[in-house]
C-alpha positions as protocol buffer text, in pm:
chain_id: "A"
residue {
  index: 1
  type: MET
  ca { x: -17861 y: -8998 z: 7383 }
}
residue {
  index: 2
  type: GLY
  ca { x: -18236 y: -8993 z: 7449 }
}
residue {
  index: 3
  type: SER
  ca { x: -18397 y: -9275 z: 7642 }
}
residue {
  index: 4
  type: GLU
  ca { x: -18568 y: -9424 z: 7334 }
}
residue {
  index: 5
  type: MET
  ca { x: -18240 y: -9428 z: 7142 }
}
residue {
  index: 6
  type: CYS
  ca { x: -18058 y: -9573 z: 7442 }
}
residue {
  index: 7
  type: ILE
  ca { x: -18312 y: -9854 z: 7473 }
}
residue {
  index: 8
  type: ARG
  ca { x: -18293 y: -9941 z: 7102 }
}
residue {
  index: 9
  type: ASP
  ca { x: -17914 y: -9932 z: 7114 }
}
residue {
  index: 10
  type: ARG
  ca { x: -17907 y: -10171 z: 7409 }
}
residue {
  index: 11
  type: LEU
  ca { x: -18166 y: -10399 z: 7250 }
}
residue {
  index: 12
  type: ALA
  ca { x: -17951 y: -10417 z: 6935 }
}
residue {
  index: 13
  type: VAL
  ca { x: -17637 y: -10496 z: 7132 }
}
residue {
  index: 14
  type: ASN
  ca { x: -17820 y: -10756 z: 7341 }
}
residue {
  index: 15
  type: ALA
  ca { x: -17964 y: -10924 z: 7030 }
}
residue {
  index: 16
  type: GLU
  ca { x: -17618 y: -10930 z: 6875 }
}
residue {
  index: 17
  type: LEU
  ca { x: -17469 y: -11089 z: 7187 }
}
residue {
  index: 18
  type: GLN
  ca { x: -17739 y: -11357 z: 7165 }
}
residue {
  index: 19
  type: LYS
  ca { x: -17649 y: -11409 z: 6798 }
}
residue {
  index: 20
  type: GLU
  ca { x: -17994 y: -11299 z: 6688 }
}
residue {
  index: 21
  type: TRP
  ca { x: -17859 y: -11118 z: 6384 }
}
residue {
  index: 22
  type: GLU
  ca { x: -18188 y: -11026 z: 6216 }
}
residue {
  index: 23
  type: ARG
  ca { x: -18333 y: -10887 z: 6537 }
}
residue {
  index: 24
  type: ALA
  ca { x: -18016 y: -10685 z: 6601 }
}
residue {
  index: 25
  type: ALA
  ca { x: -18034 y: -10541 z: 6248 }
}
residue {
  index: 26
  type: VAL
  ca { x: -18398 y: -10442 z: 6301 }
}
residue {
  index: 27
  type: TYR
  ca { x: -18310 y: -10254 z: 6621 }
}
residue {
  index: 28
  type: TYR
  ca { x: -18020 y: -10074 z: 6452 }
}
residue {
  index: 29
  type: GLU
  ca { x: -18249 y: -9981 z: 6161 }
}
residue {
  index: 30
  type: GLN
  ca { x: -18515 y: -9853 z: 6402 }
}
residue {
  index: 31
  type: LEU
  ca { x: -18251 y: -9648 z: 6576 }
}
residue {
  index: 32
  type: LEU
  ca { x: -18167 y: -9476 z: 6248 }
}
residue {
  index: 33
  type: LEU
  ca { x: -18533 y: -9443 z: 6151 }
}
residue {
  index: 34
  type: TYR
  ca { x: -18627 y: -9263 z: 6472 }
}
residue {
  index: 35
  type: ALA
  ca { x: -18302 y: -9067 z: 6508 }
}
residue {
  index: 36
  type: PRO
  ca { x: -18147 y: -9011 z: 6163 }
}
residue {
  index: 37
  type: GLU
  ca { x: -17920 y: -8739 z: 6305 }
}
residue {
  index: 38
  type: PHE
  ca { x: -17767 y: -8981 z: 6559 }
}
residue {
  index: 39
  type: ALA
  ca { x: -17419 y: -9047 z: 6419 }
}
residue {
  index: 40
  type: GLU
  ca { x: -17341 y: -9309 z: 6683 }
}
residue {
  index: 41
  type: GLY
  ca { x: -17626 y: -9521 z: 6545 }
}
residue {
  index: 42
  type: TYR
  ca { x: -17473 y: -9517 z: 6197 }
}
residue {
  index: 43
  type: GLY
  ca { x: -17133 y: -9609 z: 6334 }
}
residue {
  index: 44
  type: LYS
  ca { x: -17260 y: -9895 z: 6547 }
}
residue {
  index: 45
  type: TYR
  ca { x: -17480 y: -10035 z: 6270 }
}
residue {
  index: 46
  type: GLY
  ca { x: -17198 y: -10000 z: 6016 }
}
residue {
  index: 47
  type: LEU
  ca { x: -16961 y: -10189 z: 6246 }
}
residue {
  index: 48
  type: PHE
  ca { x: -17226 y: -10457 z: 6303 }
}
residue {
  index: 49
  type: LEU
  ca { x: -17259 y: -10502 z: 5927 }
}
residue {
  index: 50
  type: LEU
  ca { x: -16883 y: -10536 z: 5888 }
}
residue {
  index: 51
  type: ARG
  ca { x: -16868 y: -10792 z: 6169 }
}
residue {
  index: 52
  type: ARG
  ca { x: -17137 y: -10988 z: 5986 }
}
residue {
  index: 53
  type: GLY
  ca { x: -16932 y: -10975 z: 5664 }
}
residue {
  index: 54
  type: GLN
  ca { x: -17181 y: -10747 z: 5490 }
}
residue {
  index: 55
  type: LYS
  ca { x: -16930 y: -10507 z: 5340 }
}
residue {
  index: 56
  type: ASN
  ca { x: -17159 y: -10387 z: 5061 }
}
residue {
  index: 57
  type: SER
  ca { x: -17439 y: -10308 z: 5306 }
}
residue {
  index: 58
  type: SER
  ca { x: -17194 y: -10126 z: 5530 }
}
residue {
  index: 59
  type: ARG
  ca { x: -17067 y: -9931 z: 5231 }
}
residue {
  index: 60
  type: ARG
  ca { x: -17424 y: -9831 z: 5134 }
}
residue {
  index: 61
  type: LEU
  ca { x: -17494 y: -9728 z: 5492 }
}
residue {
  index: 62
  type: TYR
  ca { x: -17178 y: -9518 z: 5488 }
}
residue {
  index: 63
  type: VAL
  ca { x: -17297 y: -9333 z: 5178 }
}
residue {
  index: 64
  type: LEU
  ca { x: -17631 y: -9273 z: 5352 }
}
residue {
  index: 65
  type: TYR
  ca { x: -17451 y: -9152 z: 5664 }
}
residue {
  index: 66
  type: ARG
  ca { x: -17235 y: -8907 z: 5466 }
}
residue {
  index: 67
  type: SER
  ca { x: -17547 y: -8761 z: 5301 }
}
residue {
  index: 68
  type: SER
  ca { x: -17734 y: -8733 z: 5633 }
}
residue {
  index: 69
  type: LYS
  ca { x: -17732 y: -8446 z: 5878 }
}
residue {
  index: 70
  type: ALA
  ca { x: -17563 y: -8663 z: 6141 }
}
residue {
  index: 71
  type: ASP
  ca { x: -17251 y: -8505 z: 6286 }
}
residue {
  index: 72
  type: GLY
  ca { x: -16992 y: -8773 z: 6352 }
}
residue {
  index: 73
  type: THR
  ca { x: -16735 y: -8531 z: 6491 }
}
residue {
  index: 74
  type: ASP
  ca { x: -16582 y: -8687 z: 6802 }
}
residue {
  index: 75
  type: CYS
  ca { x: -16798 y: -8997 z: 6756 }
}
residue {
  index: 76
  type: LYS
  ca { x: -16588 y: -9302 z: 6845 }
}
residue {
  index: 77
  type: SER
  ca { x: -16800 y: -9561 z: 6663 }
}
residue {
  index: 78
  type: VAL
  ca { x: -16797 y: -9357 z: 6341 }
}
residue {
  index: 79
  type: GLU
  ca { x: -16421 y: -9311 z: 6370 }
}
residue {
  index: 80
  type: ILE
  ca { x: -16365 y: -9687 z: 6415 }
}
residue {
  index: 81
  type: TRP
  ca { x: -16612 y: -9765 z: 6136 }
}
residue {
  index: 82
  type: GLU
  ca { x: -16433 y: -9533 z: 5894 }
}
residue {
  index: 83
  type: LYS
  ca { x: -16097 y: -9689 z: 5978 }
}
residue {
  index: 84
  type: GLN
  ca { x: -16233 y: -10041 z: 5928 }
}
residue {
  index: 85
  type: MET
  ca { x: -16403 y: -9941 z: 5602 }
}
residue {
  index: 86
  type: GLU
  ca { x: -16071 y: -9799 z: 5486 }
}
residue {
  index: 87
  type: SER
  ca { x: -15873 y: -10109 z: 5578 }
}
residue {
  index: 88
  type: GLU
  ca { x: -16128 y: -10362 z: 5447 }
}
residue {
  index: 89
  type: THR
  ca { x: -16258 y: -10191 z: 5136 }
}
residue {
  index: 90
  type: GLY
  ca { x: -16021 y: -9904 z: 5064 }
}
residue {
  index: 91
  type: GLU
  ca { x: -16311 y: -9667 z: 5132 }
}
residue {
  index: 92
  type: GLY
  ca { x: -16395 y: -9439 z: 5418 }
}
residue {
  index: 93
  type: LYS
  ca { x: -16317 y: -9084 z: 5513 }
}
């Protein structure tokens, strides 16, 4: 992960830990904006949305992820996200 992506990822996680949900979402969105091929960003943002109860938003993000050039092979956050999507919505891989 490049330094810019790493910083945005940590900022998102930190904002989430501080319960600053909107700020966390902005950092996750910036991560995807600047690195649309970064599968880990999709997975982490998708899991964040599920934790926040935003199943529809997570589902839309999943569709965007599947149509992107991001390679989620061996990506733990994407794997967990897909499993949670499957169990919560009946969707996923």
